[in-house]
C-alpha positions in Angstrom: -47.0 21.8 -2.1 -49.2 19.5 0.1 -51.3 15.9 -0.9 -54.5 17.1 0.4 -54.5 20.4 -0.6 -56.7 21.2 -3.8 -53.5 20.9 -6.2 -52.4 17.9 -4.7 -55.8 15.7 -5.3 -56.0 17.4 -8.7 -53.1 15.9 -9.5 -53.4 12.2 -7.5 -57.1 12.1 -9.5 -56.6 13.7 -13.1 -56.0 12.1 -15.4 -55.9 8.6 -14.0 -58.8 8.0 -11.9 -61.2 10.0 -14.4 -59.7 7.6 -17.5 -60.2 4.1 -15.0 -63.3 5.4 -13.6 -64.6 6.1 -16.7 -63.4 2.6 -18.3 -65.0 0.8 -15.2 -68.5 2.7 -16.2 -68.7 1.8 -19.5 -67.3 -1.5 -19.9 -69.6 -2.6 -16.5 -72.6 -0.9 -17.6 -72.4 -2.9 -21.1 -73.3 0.6 -22.9 -71.5 -0.8 -25.6 -70.2 -3.4 -26.6 -67.2 -3.9 -29.3 -66.1 -6.3 -31.8 -62.7 -8.1 -31.3 -61.6 -5.9 -34.2 -62.1 -2.6 -32.4 -60.4 -4.0 -28.8 -57.1 -5.2 -30.5 -57.5 -1.7 -32.7 -57.3 0.6 -29.3 -55.3 -1.8 -27.8 -52.3 -1.8 -30.5 -53.4 2.3 -31.0 -52.9 3.1 -27.5 -49.5 1.0 -26.9 -48.1 2.4 -30.0 -49.2 6.0 -28.8 -47.5 5.9 -25.5 -44.4 4.2 -26.6 -44.4 7.0 -29.0 -44.7 9.7 -26.7 -42.7 8.5 -23.9 -39.7 8.0 -26.4 -40.3 12.2 -27.6 -40.2 13.4 -24.3 -37.5 10.8 -22.9 -39.6 9.6 -20.2 -37.9 5.8 -19.5 -39.6 5.5 -16.2 -43.0 4.8 -18.8 -41.3 3.8 -21.9 -40.6 0.5 -19.4 -43.7 0.6 -17.8 -45.6 0.0 -20.9 -43.1 -2.4 -22.0 -44.1 -4.0 -18.7 -47.4 -4.2 -19.5 -47.0 -5.7 -23.1 -45.0 -8.8 -22.2 -47.7 -9.2 -19.2 -50.3 -9.2 -21.7 -48.5 -11.1 -24.3 -47.6 -13.7 -22.0 -51.2 -14.7 -21.2 -51.8 -14.5 -24.3 -49.1 -17.6 -25.5 -49.2 -19.5 -22.4 -53.4 -19.6 -22.0 -54.0 -19.7 -26.1 -56.0 -16.4 -25.3 -58.4 -18.3 -22.9 -58.9 -18.1 -19.3 -57.7 -21.0 -17.5 -57.8 -22.3 -14.4 -55.4 -25.0 -14.1 -52.4 -25.9 -16.7 -49.4 -24.7 -17.8 -51.3 -21.4 -19.1 -52.7 -21.1 -15.4 -49.0 -21.4 -14.2 -48.2 -18.7 -16.6 -50.9 -16.2 -15.8 -50.0 -16.6 -11.6 -46.6 -16.1 -12.6 -46.7 -12.9 -14.7 -49.3 -11.3 -12.7 -46.2 -11.7 -9.6 -44.3 -10.2 -11.2 -46.1 -6.6 -13.2 -46.3 -5.0 -9.5 -42.2 -5.5 -8.6 -41.3 -4.7 -11.9 -43.6 -1.2 -11.2 -42.1 -1.1 -7.6 -38.8 -1.0 -9.2 -39.6 1.6 -11.8 -40.4 4.7 -9.8 -37.3 4.2 -9.0 -35.8 5.4 -12.5 -35.6 8.9 -13.3 -38.5 11.3 -14.7 -36.6 12.2 -17.8 -33.5 10.4 -19.8 -31.9 7.5 -18.8 -28.9 5.9 -16.8 -27.3 3.7 -18.8 -26.1 0.9 -16.7 -29.8 0.9 -14.8 -31.6 0.7 -18.1 -29.1 -2.1 -19.4 -29.7 -4.0 -16.1 -33.4 -3.4 -16.0 -33.4 -4.8 -19.6 -31.3 -8.1 -18.7 -34.1 -8.3 -15.5 -37.1 -8.4 -18.0 -35.0 -11.1 -20.6 -34.7 -13.3 -16.9 -38.2 -13.1 -16.4 -39.4 -14.0 -19.3 -36.7 -16.8 -19.4 -38.7 -17.8 -15.9 -42.2 -17.3 -17.0 -41.3 -19.5 -20.1 -39.2 -22.2 -18.0 -42.1 -22.3 -15.1 -44.8 -23.1 -17.8 -43.9 -26.2 -19.4 -45.9 -29.2 -19.2 -43.3 -31.0 -17.5 -42.4 -28.6 -15.4 -43.9 -28.9 -11.4 -45.7 -25.6 -10.7 -44.1 -23.8 -8.0 -46.5 -23.9 -5.1 -45.7 -20.2 -4.0 -47.3 -18.5 -6.6 -50.8 -20.3 -6.2 -50.4 -20.6 -2.0 -53.2 -19.3 -0.3 -53.5 -18.8 3.4 -57.0 -17.2 3.2 -59.0 -18.9 2.8 -62.1 -16.2 2.5 -60.6 -14.7 -0.2 -61.8 -16.0 -3.6 -60.1 -14.0 -6.9 -59.1 -15.1 -10.0 -55.6 -13.2 -9.2 -53.9 -15.8 -7.0 -53.0 -14.2 -3.4 -49.5 -13.6 -3.3 -49.7 -11.8 -6.5 -53.0 -9.5 -4.7 -50.0 -9.2 -2.3 -47.6 -7.6 -4.7 -50.4 -5.6 -6.0 -51.4 -4.3 -2.1 -47.7 -3.7 -1.9 -47.2 -2.3 -5.0 -50.1 0.2 -4.3 -48.8 1.0 -1.0 -45.3 2.1 -2.1 -46.3 4.2 -5.3 -48.8 5.8 -3.2 -46.6 7.0 -0.4 -43.6 7.8 -3.4 -47.0 10.7 -4.8 -47.2 11.5 -1.5 -43.8 12.6 -0.9 -42.7 13.1 -4.5 -46.2 14.2 -5.9 -45.0 13.5 -9.7 -47.7 12.9 -12.4 -45.7 10.0 -14.0 -45.5 7.7 -10.6 -49.3 8.8 -10.4 -49.9 7.2 -13.5 -47.9 4.0 -12.5 -50.4 3.9 -9.4 -53.7 4.0 -11.2 -52.1 2.2 -14.3 -51.5 -0.8 -11.7 -54.8 -0.6 -10.8 -55.9 -1.2 -14.4 -53.5 -3.8 -15.0 -55.4 -5.9 -12.1 -58.8 -5.3 -13.3 -57.7 -6.8 -16.4 -56.3 -9.8 -14.9 -59.3 -10.0 -12.7 -60.9 -10.8 -16.2 -58.3 -13.2 -17.0 -56.1 -10.9 -18.4 -56.8 -12.1 -22.3 -60.4 -11.9 -24.1 -62.4 -8.5 -25.1 -62.4 -7.2 -21.2 -59.0 -7.9 -20.3 -56.8 -6.8 -23.6 -59.3 -3.7 -23.1 -58.3 -2.6 -19.7 -54.6 -3.8 -20.5 -55.0 -1.1 -23.0 -56.9 1.0 -20.4 -53.6 0.7 -18.4 -51.6 2.0 -21.0 -53.8 5.2 -22.0 -53.6 5.8 -17.9 -49.5 6.3 -19.1 -49.8 8.0 -22.0 -52.1 10.5 -19.9 -49.7 11.0 -17.5 -46.9 11.8 -19.8 -49.2 14.8 -20.9 -50.1 15.5 -17.5 -45.9 15.5 -16.6 -45.6 18.3 -20.0 -48.3 19.9 -18.6 -46.5 20.6 -15.3 -43.5 21.3 -16.2 -44.9 24.3 -18.5 -47.2 25.4 -15.6 -45.9 24.5 -12.2 -42.3 25.4 -11.0 -40.7 22.5 -10.4 -38.7 23.6 -7.2 -41.5 24.7 -5.3 -44.5 23.3 -6.5 -46.3 26.5 -6.8 -47.8 27.6 -10.5 -45.1 29.2 -12.8 -44.9 32.2 -14.2 -46.6 31.1 -17.7 -49.6 29.9 -15.2 -49.2 33.4 -14.2 -50.0 34.7 -17.0 -52.8 32.9 -18.1 -54.4 33.6 -14.7 -53.7 37.5 -14.8 -55.8 37.4 -18.8 -59.0 35.9 -16.9 -59.0 38.3 -13.9 -62.3 40.5 -13.5 -62.8 43.0 -10.9 -63.2 43.4 -8.3 -59.6 41.2 -7.4 -56.4 41.6 -5.3 -53.2 41.1 -6.1 -50.3 40.7 -3.4 -46.7 40.5 -4.3 -44.3 38.9 -1.6 -40.4 38.7 -1.4 -38.5 37.1 1.4 -36.3 39.4 2.7 -32.5 39.1 2.3 -32.7 35.9 0.8 -29.2 36.8 -1.4 -27.3 37.0 2.0 -29.7 33.6 3.0 -28.0 31.9 -0.4 -24.0 33.7 0.1 -24.4 32.4 3.7 -25.6 29.2 4.2 -25.1 28.2 0.2 -27.9 28.0 -2.6 -29.4 24.1 -0.5 -30.2 26.1 2.0 -32.1 28.8 -0.5 -34.0 26.0 -2.2 -35.1 25.0 1.5 -36.2 28.3 2.0 -38.1 28.8 -0.5 -39.7 25.5 -0.5 -40.6 26.3 3.3 -42.1 29.9 1.9 -44.2 27.7 -1.0 -46.1 25.9 1.4 -47.0 29.0 3.6 -48.4 30.4 0.4 -49.8 27.2 -1.1 -52.2 27.4 2.0 -53.3 31.1 2.0 -56.9 31.6 3.0 -59.3 34.0 1.3 -59.5 31.9 -2.0 -55.7 33.3 -3.0 -53.9 31.4 -5.0 -50.1 31.9 -5.3 -47.4 31.9 -8.1 -43.7 32.5 -8.2 -43.4 34.7 -10.4 -39.5 35.3 -9.8 -36.1 33.6 -7.8 -37.6 34.7 -4.5 -40.8 36.6 -5.8 -44.6 35.3 -5.0 -47.5 37.2 -6.4 -50.7 36.0 -4.8 -54.0 36.2 -6.9 -57.3 37.1 -4.9 -60.3 37.1 -7.1 -63.6 38.5 -6.3 -61.8 40.7 -3.2 -60.6 44.1 -2.4 -57.3 44.6 -0.6 -59.2 45.4 3.4 -60.7 42.0 2.4 -57.0 40.5 2.7 -55.4 42.0 5.0 -56.1 39.4 8.2 -55.1 36.7 5.7 -51.8 38.0 4.5 -50.9 38.8 8.4 -51.4 35.8 9.4 -49.4 34.0 6.6 -46.9 36.7 7.2 -46.6 35.9 11.2 -46.4 32.2 10.3 -43.9 32.8 8.2 -42.2 34.9 10.9 -42.4 32.1 13.5 -41.1 29.6 11.2 -37.4 28.3 11.7 -35.3 25.4 11.7 -31.8 24.6 11.4 -28.7 24.7 9.2 -25.5 22.7 8.8 -22.8 25.1 8.7 -20.9 24.7 6.0 -18.1 26.9 4.8 -17.9 28.7 1.7 -15.2 27.7 -0.9 -15.4 29.9 -3.3 -11.9 31.2 -5.0 -11.1 34.6 -4.6 -9.7 37.3 -2.3 -12.4 37.9 0.5 -11.8 41.1 2.9 -10.7 40.4 6.3 -13.9 40.5 8.3 -15.4 37.7 5.9 -12.0 35.7 6.3 -12.8 35.8 10.2 -16.4 34.9 9.7 -15.2 32.0 7.1 -12.9 30.7 10.2 -16.2 30.8 12.8 -18.3 28.8 10.2 -15.4 26.8 9.8 -15.2 25.8 13.7 -18.7 25.3 14.1 -18.4 22.9 10.7 -16.2 20.9 12.7 -18.2 20.7 15.7 -20.9 19.8 13.8 -22.9 22.9 15.0 -25.9 23.6 13.2 -27.3 27.8 13.0 -30.7 28.4 13.6 -32.6 30.6 10.7 -35.6 32.6 10.4 -36.8 34.1 7.6 -39.4 37.1 7.1 -41.6 38.3 4.3 -42.7 41.5 3.0 -45.9 42.0 1.4 -47.7 44.8 -1.3 -51.2 45.1 -1.6 -52.4 46.5 -5.2 -56.4 46.1 -5.9 -58.7 46.6 -8.7 -59.8 49.8 -9.7 -61.9 51.5 -12.3 -59.8 52.5 -15.5 -57.4 50.3 -14.6 -55.5 47.4 -16.2 -54.5 44.4 -14.3 -50.8 44.7 -15.6 -51.4 48.5 -13.5 -53.0 46.5 -10.4 -49.8 44.7 -10.3 -47.3 47.7 -10.9 -49.1 48.8 -7.5 -48.7 46.1 -5.6 -45.2 45.9 -6.4 -44.7 49.7 -5.6 -45.9 48.5 -2.2 -43.9 46.1 -1.8 -40.7 48.2 -2.5 -41.9 50.7 0.0 -42.4 47.7 2.6 -38.6 46.8 2.3 -37.9 50.7 2.6 -39.7 50.9 5.8 -37.6 47.7 7.3 -38.7 44.3 6.1 -41.5 42.1 7.6 -44.8 43.8 7.0 -47.4 44.9 5.1 -48.4 47.8 2.3 -50.7 48.8 0.8 -50.6 50.1 -3.1 -53.1 53.1 -2.8 -51.8 55.8 -0.2 -54.6 57.5 0.7 -56.1 54.2 1.4 -53.6 53.0 4.0 -54.0 50.0 5.9 -52.9 51.6 9.5 -52.6 48.1 11.3 -50.3 47.1 9.7 -48.1 50.3 8.9 -46.0 49.3 11.7 -42.3 47.7 11.6 -42.0 44.1 13.5 -39.5 42.1 14.3 -36.3 43.1 12.5 -35.3 40.6 9.8 
């Protein structure tokens, strides 16, 4: 799934950006003036909720991010006495805390999505302990304030957050953004927007109604990322990033004529797995999925089985989607990548021709050679008709797919024989 696609932008903006934008609008416009009691109730309710959610869904990354925000806010409140200070030990504690928050978020982005790694978790908790000791030590009245905490090389930049902390926030956001583009995980997206909300909280002084509210918003964004991650696990295929079988079933229930369905299957996929291994097979699936995600004509792709995909085209008939599918077929046919040869380690007797092939692959492996791999797909088209249900249309597309495979693969077939798509009932390059 590409970041600049519609789905990628939805992942990036929902729900974190919406929650933060809503909070900024409400708090900046002065539409509400909650009491301190109301702010504290919101703050504690959100933090309790996100801790429970993170614990229930085994989200170590979000749980520890929540602890970082909570410890940061409590440290600022403790050392400043709940007042916004411009000097003294309380200000030093504010500067140290502002510097540590983004650095911790960077580190936590490397933690596993779910579960925990005992040794890593232990050492991170040890790190939090030493960070707390560091803040306590540098905030003592008799202790000279470390110069690096409020070093200000840019005189034109005026902010309540010191410049070293601003630099740390900038680095943290850039780092998280890169990981979002690379991995596209809802929890990392949540950390990105939560870190921005934490910056707003610190810009407001970190304490008082406004600072406390923004810290609560930062925690609320983390809670939203857990919900979004759970939705993604239920409705997104984790390997390819496409919508899953469950999402496909829901989409079928919403279909209203006219619509078209394209069944797509990777040619000789079992042979690819047997020859190159499942890692290469997974790479092929991701490559095909990335092509399907960009199909034109308003189509939405779903992974419905191992190497089986389905594309739904609402508002289209079969003849209208043929050109888009042919472009898709050609693009996949023209794609190739290098696969490093590997030795089949499966146990058991093998026929002589299989042993000879394995010896050749072993020699290629020892020489460090790689093998070019090209992949093709077969496609069957079904379209809605009067007195035909969506399930029957899907069956129609599946039957057309089987005919495409029997006819030589790497081709497109229509499901309605009396309405053959003549331009595509030909055999392309043999797969």
